[in-house]
C-alpha positions in Angstrom: -5.7 37.1 -54.2 -7.6 39.6 -52.1 -6.5 40.5 -48.5 -9.9 39.5 -47.4 -9.6 36.0 -48.9 -6.1 35.5 -47.4 -7.4 36.5 -43.9 -10.3 34.0 -44.3 -7.8 31.2 -45.2 -5.5 32.1 -42.3 -8.5 32.1 -39.9 -9.5 28.7 -41.2 -6.0 27.3 -40.6 -5.9 28.7 -37.1 -9.3 27.3 -36.2 -8.3 24.0 -37.7 -5.2 23.9 -35.6 -7.1 24.7 -32.5 -9.6 22.0 -33.1 -6.9 19.5 -33.7 -5.2 20.4 -30.4 -8.5 20.2 -28.6 -9.2 16.8 -30.1 -5.7 15.6 -29.3 -6.1 16.7 -25.7 -9.5 15.0 -25.5 -8.2 11.8 -26.9 -5.9 11.3 -23.8 -8.2 9.0 -21.9 -8.1 9.0 -18.1 -5.8 6.5 -16.4 -7.4 4.1 -14.0 -5.5 3.4 -10.8 -6.4 0.5 -8.4 -4.7 1.1 -5.0 -4.7 -0.4 -1.5 -4.7 2.8 0.6 -3.9 5.4 1.8 -6.7 7.0 -0.2 -5.6 10.6 0.6 -2.1 9.9 -0.9 -3.6 8.4 -4.0 -5.7 11.5 -4.6 -2.7 13.8 -4.0 -0.6 11.9 -6.5 -3.4 11.8 -9.0 -3.9 15.5 -8.7 -0.2 16.2 -9.1 0.0 14.0 -12.2 -3.0 15.6 -13.7 -1.6 19.1 -13.1 1.6 18.1 -14.8 0.2 16.1 -17.7 -3.4 17.1 -18.2 -4.4 13.5 -17.9 -7.1 12.6 -15.3 -6.6 9.6 -13.0 -9.6 7.7 -11.8 -9.1 5.9 -8.5 -10.5 2.7 -7.0 -9.1 2.5 -3.4 -9.8 -0.5 -1.1 -8.0 -3.1 0.9 -5.5 -5.4 -0.8 -8.0 -8.3 -0.7 -10.8 -6.3 -2.3 -8.5 -4.7 -4.9 -7.2 -8.1 -5.9 -10.7 -9.6 -6.0 -11.9 -6.9 -8.3 -8.8 -7.3 -10.6 -9.5 -11.1 -10.8 -13.2 -10.5 -11.5 -12.4 -8.1 -14.4 -9.8 -10.4 -16.0 -11.9 -10.9 -19.1 -12.4 -7.1 -19.5 -9.5 -5.4 -17.6 -10.1 -1.8 -16.5 -7.1 -1.0 -14.4 -4.0 0.6 -16.0 -1.9 0.8 -12.8 -2.0 -1.2 -9.6 -0.5 -0.2 -6.2 -0.7 -3.0 -3.7 0.2 -3.2 0.0 1.8 -6.6 -0.4 5.0 -7.3 -2.5 3.9 -10.9 -3.1 0.8 -9.8 -5.1 3.2 -8.2 -7.6 5.3 -11.3 -7.7 2.2 -13.4 -8.4 0.9 -11.2 -11.2 4.3 -11.1 -12.8 4.5 -14.9 -12.8 1.0 -15.0 -14.4 2.2 -12.7 -17.2 -0.1 -9.8 -16.3 2.5 -7.1 -16.0 4.3 -4.7 -18.4 8.0 -4.5 -18.2 9.1 -1.0 -17.3 12.0 0.4 -15.3 11.6 4.1 -14.6 14.7 6.3 -14.8 13.4 7.9 -11.5 14.0 4.5 -9.8 17.8 5.0 -9.8 17.6 6.1 -6.1 15.4 3.2 -5.1 17.4 0.3 -3.4 17.7 -2.8 -5.5 15.6 -4.8 -3.0 12.6 -2.6 -3.7 12.5 -2.8 -7.5 12.4 -5.3 -10.4 12.0 -4.9 -14.1 8.2 -5.2 -13.6 7.4 -3.4 -10.4 8.9 -0.8 -8.0 8.0 0.4 -4.5 5.9 3.5 -4.2 6.8 3.6 -0.5 7.3 1.3 2.5 5.5 0.8 5.7 6.3 -1.4 8.7 4.1 -3.3 11.2 4.2 -2.8 14.9 2.2 -2.7 18.1 0.0 0.4 18.5 -0.8 1.1 22.1 -3.1 3.5 23.8 -1.1 5.2 26.5 -4.3 6.1 28.4 -5.7 2.5 28.4 -4.5 1.7 31.9 -2.3 -1.1 30.6 1.5 -1.3 30.8 3.4 -0.3 27.7 4.1 -3.5 25.7 7.5 -4.1 24.1 7.1 -7.5 22.5 4.4 -9.4 20.6 4.1 -11.9 23.5 3.2 -9.1 25.9 -0.2 -8.8 24.3 -1.1 -12.4 25.4 -0.6 -11.4 29.0 -3.7 -11.4 31.3 -3.5 -7.6 31.7 -4.4 -7.3 28.0 -7.4 -9.7 28.3 -10.1 -8.7 25.7 -8.2 -5.5 24.9 -6.3 -6.4 21.7 -7.4 -6.2 18.1 -5.6 -7.3 14.9 -6.2 -6.6 11.2 -7.7 -9.4 9.1 -4.8 -11.0 7.2 -7.4 -11.9 4.5 -7.9 -8.2 3.8 -4.4 -6.9 4.7 -1.5 -8.2 2.7 0.9 -6.6 5.2 -0.8 -8.4 8.1 -0.4 -11.7 6.4 3.3 -10.9 5.8 3.7 -10.5 9.6 2.1 -13.9 10.3 4.5 -15.5 7.8 7.5 -13.6 9.2 6.7 -14.8 12.8 6.2 -18.4 11.5 9.5 -18.2 9.7 11.3 -16.9 12.8 9.6 -19.0 15.5 8.0 -22.0 13.7 5.3 -23.7 15.9 6.1 -21.2 18.7 4.5 -18.5 16.6 1.3 -20.6 16.4 1.4 -21.1 20.1 1.5 -17.3 20.4 -1.5 -17.0 18.1 -3.4 -19.5 20.2 -2.6 -17.6 23.4 -3.8 -14.4 21.8 -7.0 -16.0 20.7 -7.5 -17.4 24.3 -6.8 -13.9 25.6 -9.6 -12.5 23.6 -7.8 -10.9 20.7 -10.3 -10.1 17.9 -9.9 -9.8 14.2 -11.3 -6.4 13.4 -11.4 -6.1 9.6 -8.9 -3.9 7.7 -6.2 -1.9 9.3 -8.2 1.2 10.0 -11.0 -0.8 11.7 -8.5 -2.5 13.9 -7.1 0.9 15.0 -10.4 2.7 15.6 -11.4 1.0 18.9 -7.8 1.6 20.2 -8.1 5.3 19.4 -11.5 5.4 21.1 -10.2 3.7 24.2 -12.4 0.6 23.9 -9.3 -1.5 23.3 -5.7 -1.1 24.4 -3.5 -2.2 21.6 -3.3 -3.4 18.0 -1.3 -6.5 17.2 0.4 -5.9 13.8 -0.8 -2.4 13.0 0.3 -0.7 9.7 2.4 2.1 11.1 1.7 5.0 8.8 -2.0 5.1 9.8 -1.0 5.3 13.4 1.6 8.0 12.8 -1.0 10.1 11.1 -3.2 9.8 14.2 -0.3 10.7 16.5 0.2 13.8 14.5 -3.4 14.8 15.0 -3.0 14.5 18.8 -4.2 10.9 19.6 -2.6 9.4 22.7 -1.2 6.3 21.0 2.4 5.0 20.5 3.9 3.0 17.7 6.2 0.2 19.1 8.4 -2.0 17.0 9.3 -5.2 19.0 13.1 -5.8 19.3 12.5 -9.5 18.3 11.6 -8.3 14.9 8.8 -7.2 12.6 8.2 -7.0 8.8 8.2 -4.1 6.4 5.7 -3.9 3.6 7.0 -2.2 0.4 4.1 -1.1 -1.7 4.7 -2.2 -5.3 3.5 -0.2 -8.2 3.0 -2.0 -11.5 1.5 -1.4 -15.0 -1.0 -4.0 -16.2 0.0 -5.4 -19.6 -3.6 -5.0 -20.7 -3.5 -1.2 -20.5 -4.3 0.7 -23.7 -2.2 3.6 -22.5 1.2 2.2 -21.7 3.1 5.5 -22.2 0.8 7.5 -19.9 1.0 4.7 -17.3 4.8 4.8 -17.5 4.6 8.6 -17.1 2.5 8.2 -13.9 5.1 5.8 -12.4 7.8 8.3 -13.3 5.8 11.1 -11.5 5.3 9.0 -8.3 9.0 8.3 -8.2 9.9 12.0 -8.9 11.1 14.1 -5.9 7.6 15.7 -5.8 5.8 12.4 -5.8 8.1 10.9 -3.2 7.6 14.0 -1.0 3.9 13.3 -1.1 4.7 9.7 0.0 6.8 10.9 2.9 4.0 13.4 3.9 1.7 10.4 4.2 4.0 8.9 6.9 5.3 6.2 4.6 9.0 5.6 4.1 9.8 7.0 0.6 11.1 4.4 -1.9 13.9 6.8 -2.9 16.9 7.1 -0.6 17.4 10.8 -1.4 14.0 11.9 0.0 13.7 12.4 3.8 11.2 10.5 5.8 9.1 11.8 8.8 9.4 8.5 10.7 11.9 5.7 11.4 13.4 3.9 8.4 13.6 0.2 7.9 17.3 0.2 8.5 16.6 1.0 12.2 14.3 -2.0 12.6 15.0 -5.7 13.3 13.4 -7.6 10.5 11.9 -11.1 10.6 12.9 -13.6 7.9 11.1 -13.2 4.6 8.8 -15.9 3.2 9.4 -17.7 -0.1 6.6 -15.8 -1.7 4.9 -19.0 -2.8 1.1 -18.6 -3.1 0.6 -22.0 -1.6 2.5 -21.1 1.5 0.5 -17.8 1.9 -2.7 -19.7 1.4 -1.8 -22.3 4.0 -0.9 -19.7 6.6 -4.1 -17.7 6.0 -6.2 -20.9 6.1 -4.7 -22.0 9.4 -5.1 -18.6 11.0 -8.7 -18.3 9.8 -9.5 -21.8 11.3 -7.9 -20.9 14.6 -10.0 -17.8 14.9 -13.2 -19.5 13.9 -13.5 -17.8 10.5 -13.9 -21.1 8.7 
């Protein structure tokens, strides 16, 4: 066989191998992530995973309520591979409905048992508190009840619990701790002019602008980020108790790419991924990654709910009726 013919065959083999590798890379479809904020964190994690794996991550980011509504609407033709919620109970509900893939990441070894199950694991953890504008001319509040005082008349906002799973968790926590006294507080806040201002960011904006003085039940990481940028606000955790909101990550059983989805969960729980979580002012899920803010062990926590959908629905309905949303 001539040297020229051998070279042609070798060239053909090399080109064929290159084409095969290109096709294999192209066949790795993008993952689709549905997430309830923060959007900048989702983009950072997606970019880090793509750099590591070569797999692109498409993101749909919205409030918990909107994310779950879209997931429900697409039930007949699922699009999401991975879901990150702001409410632990959404993951419990989806597991009970048989929507989730069983996966326990080896990188979850440093995640406390209370923040992981065989079907979902915390990405990070936030807490709810009072966010107060120190230039508002009002006294610094220390307890939830303080915001019902006349000095805070028409100066308080709260996130809509229909859009924020963490806000609903706070209502349930207060009800569990105080019973009907919690509803008396909500009535006093309504009479004092507290307004439901939409999702978390919309509740915080008028406080940042000085139009309002405080947020009742603000998600803390959003406020901490504003403090870092120089805003004159303070995050206050009432001594009587608050709630934390672990953000569960889960893989939808309908995903056509379970191995890539598992690898994404592994990446988020890696030291690099958890550092990104900490940089977003969340508490990392892993205990061996340092946080930039107070950890849940330093907070007084309200009693947890039973996680029953009927209980959550009843609380949400009663609150909406009280504030004239129904």
